[in-house]
C-alpha positions, 0 to 999 in steps of 0.5 A, a space after each residue: 507498439 510493444 511499449 504501448 502494450 506494456 504500458 496499457 497492461 501496467 495501467 490495467 493492473 493499477 486499475 485492478 489494484 485500485 478497485 480491489 482496495 476500494 472495498 477493503 478496510 483491513 490489509 495484511 502486510 503484503 497488501 498494505 505494502 502494495 497499497 502504499 507502493 513501498 517495499 514489504 521490508 520498508 513497511 515492516 521497518 516503518 511498522 517496527 519503529 512505530 511510524 505506521 499504525 497497525 494492529 498485532 494479530 499473533 505474529 502478523 500485522 494488520 493495517 486499517 485502511 484509515 491508518 494507511 491513508 493517514 500515513 500517505 497524507 502525512 508523508 505525501 511529497 510535493 509534485 516535481 
């Protein structure tokens, strides 16, 4: 029962993320990492080497949703 509740809670959190991201067109680095389901450090590493398109805003990075979607499509792995 406890396992089912944890799984349900996790599914609810994922749905909330999907709903919140559906209307968002620009992400900061933390939001972009969560959207891509990669670590914040990985996102910054990909950003620094130019693997993920971004816009520099002073000392921070901004990511358009279309850039992130393009990166996801390019880096999609086949289902196992």
